[in-house]
N, C-alpha and C positions, 0 to 999 in steps of 0.2 A: 867127951860125950855130953856132960852137963853144960859145958859153955855153949856147945853148938844149939842144944835145946832151948837154953835162954835167949840165945841170939834170935832163933826162930820165933819164939814166942814174943819177944820184943818187936820185931818186925810186923807181926801180925797185929799187935796192939797198935802200933803207928797206922797200920792200913785201915783198922777198924776206926781210928780216930779221925781220917781224912773225911770231910764231908762229902756226900755223894753228889756228882754233878749229871744232870740229866743231858743225854745226848740229844743235841740239837738236829732237827731234820735238815737233810741236805737241800740246798735251794736249787731248783731246777734252772738250768742254763737258759738264757733269753734265745729267741729265733736269731736275732742278730748275730749273736755269739756262735752259735751252731753254724750259721752261714759263712762267718768269717773263718772258722776252723775247716769248714768244707772247702773254701776258696784256697786257703793255704794247702790243704791237702791235694787239690787238683794240681796247683803249681808244683809241689814237689813231686807229685805223681809223674807229671811230665819229665821231670829231670831223671826220675827212676826208670821210666820207660824208654828213654833215649837209647837207640840202638838196640832195640829188643825185637827179635823175630818170633812169629807164632805160625803154626799151621792151622788152617780153617778148612772145615768141610761144611759145604753150604748147599742145602737142597732147596730149590725154588720150584713153586707149583703154580699154575694157572688153575683156578676153580671157577667153573662157570656156574652162575647163579640163575637157576631155572625159576626158582621161588624162594619164599623166605627160609624154608627148610629142605630145599630140593637143590642139591648141587652135584657137579660131577667134575672129575679132573680132566683138563684139556690137554695139559702139557706138564712134563716135569724134567728137570735138569740138575744135575749135580756138579758142583764146582769144587775143585781142590785148589787152594791158594795159599799164599804166604801173606801175612800182614806184618807191616813195619811201623812202628811208633817212632816219630822223630820230631824234635824240637826246632823251632824256627831261630835264627841268629838274632841275638840282641833283644830276646823277647822271652816271656815266660810262657808263650804258647806254643803248642805242638799239634801236630796232625797225624792221622793214620792213613796207611796206604795198602790197597790190596793189589796183588800181582797174581792173576790166575794161572795155574800150572797145568791144569787138565780139566776138559769138559767132558762129563759122562764117560770118564775113564779113559779118554784119549787125550794124551799128553801134548802140550804145546811146547816143543824143544826149545825155542828160543827164549821162553819165559823162565826157565829152570835157574834158581839162583839170581836172578836179574836184579831184584831189590838189594840183596847182599852185596854183590859186585858193585852196584852203582853207589852205594853208601861207604863202600870201603875204598874205592878211588873216585872221589865226587868230581864231576865235571863243573865247569863255572857256575852254570845254574842248575844246581841240584833240584830246586823246588820244581821247576819247569819240567825236568826230566820225570821226576816223581809224579807230577800232575799228569804227565802225558801217560805213564804207565796205568795210573788210576783210571784215566779215561778210557784207554784201550781195554782195560779189565772190564769196565762197566757195560761195554758192547755184549759181554756175554750173560747180562741180565736178561731174563725173559720178561716179555710183556712189553706194552707200548711206551713205557716211561723210562727215560735215561735218569739214573739216580746214583749220587756219589755220598748221600748221607748214610747209606746202609754199612756203616762201620761201627764197631761196638762202643766206641767211646764219644760218639756225638753228643749224647745229653749232658756230659760232664762240662762242656764248654759254657753252658748257661750260668753255671755258679762259679767260674772263673773271675777273679777280681776285674779283669778287663771288661767283662759283660755283665756281671752281676747287677750293676745299677740300672741296667736296661730291662730288668726283669722284675716281676711282683712275686713275693714269696708268701706262702701261708702254711702254717703247720696243720696237716689234716688229722693227724693222730699218731699213734705208736703202736708198735708190735715187736715180737721177738723172731728173729731170724737166726737159725743156727746157734741159739742159746744166747744171742746178744740183743739188747734192747737198742731199737732203732727208731728214729723219727721219720714219718712219712711227709714229705715236704712237696707241696704243689709250687710249681712255677709257671709263669707266662710272661712273654716277651711284651713290652709295651708298645703301643702304636703299631707300626708296621713291621717291626722285627727288623733284623739286619744279619743274622747269622746263615739264614737258609734263603734261597731263592730258587724260582722256577726257570723254565727255559726261555721265557720272554724277559727276563730280567727283573721281574717284580718280587720284591721281598716277601717272604711268607712269615708271620710270627710263629715261633715255635712255643709249645707248652708241654705239660707232663709232670712227672712226679720223680723225686729222688729219695731213696731210703738211706738216711745218713746216720751212722754211729755217732750220737751227740758228744761223746767224750773226746774223740779225735777227728771227727769231720770225714771219716771214712766213708765212700759211697759203695754200698753192696748190692743195690739194684737200681735201675733206672727205668723210666718209661718217657718215650718222646712222642709227641703227636703233632702232625703237620696237616693242616687242612687246606682246601681249595688248591691243590697242586696241579690239578687238571684244567687248563684254561677253558673257561665256559662250563666246567662241570663243578658247580657250587657245592655239591655234597661229597666230593671226593676227600678221602681221609687216609693218611699213613700213620701206623703206629708201630713203634720199635720198642721192645722190652729186651733188657740184657740183665744177666745175673753174673756176679763176680764170686770168686773163691780165692783163698790163699793158695800161691804156687810156692811149695815148700823149698826147691832148689833156689829159686830167686828171693824167697822171702818177701814177695810182694802180693797184693791182690790183683788178681787178673781177670778179664772176661772169660767165662767158660761157655756161656750160651747167649746166643742173640735170636728172637722171634719177631718176626716182622709181618705186617698185613697192610696191603694197599688196595683200597676200595674205590672203584671208579665213580661214575660211569666214563667210559673211553669212547673216542670216536672210531668207528670201524674204518679199515683201509679201503673197504669197498666204495664204489662211486656213490652209493646212496647215502654215505656219511651218517649212517644210523648210528645210535648210541649202543654200545655192548655193555651188558652188566656182568662182569666177573672180577674176582680179586686175585691179587698175586700174594703168595703167602711164601715165607721163607724161614727156615731154621738153620742156624749157623752153629757149629761146636769148635771151640778152639783148644789146642793141645801143644805140646812140645815147646814151651817157651824157652828161649835161650837168648844169649847176647852174642852179637859179634863185635869184633875188635875195633871198628872205626870210632874215632873220638872227635866228632866235630858236630856242628849245627848246620841247619839248611837256610838259606835266605828265601 
């Protein structure tokens, strides 16, 4: 007992004799390093999402604008779809595809399981087939604009290493989301852009914000803004917000909600060609993420 006590006292004496070292404040990472981590995250994210399917419930609404604070619902549509995330061959880039399964509760029989069947037994040109499915599904969107950017992962491509040099990034601030400190980083494509184009082929520069966890580059929220998407309608504007959460079974962060708004003006289909003032609003929720067994990439 005495030996044990003496040993303890000796250790305490040695500890007391050690000079005290003041803790140095941790240096904040640079914006460049956080963007590099985010780019690496997006690349690895594409690998992780390869051959992942999710269910989507997507409500779209046409809202007539009588005045600044006076609106009414013109039309509403509910789509039930499946979303697939697939990587391009010999590339770190990847795409998301939507396949509409039902419209307002009415099933589309030929669409059920089509994406999964397609990618389990890929034809020679899988990308062409998947793009065809996405194009067919886009026709169920309400409103006068054909849009294929309304998938939840579009904003991530701007921080991908392939495209990051074409954007300007600025740190806007910091906040806490679900207990994690995140950076709010604003981005804007330089010049005329190149990732998004409208129907006449003109490229439209994208801009927006990314909520990035600086420690690992994880994106937990995004905002994408595209302007002038209506030809001749200089004040048209599209805004898409997406929120991510951790999916426990897959152990990855996945989109759980997408909110979008498309503001006109639009050209009426009537012979008068008058401009109509209404918005297209959408809310999509995602669930039942799972993997299918195909192991390949698309060209």
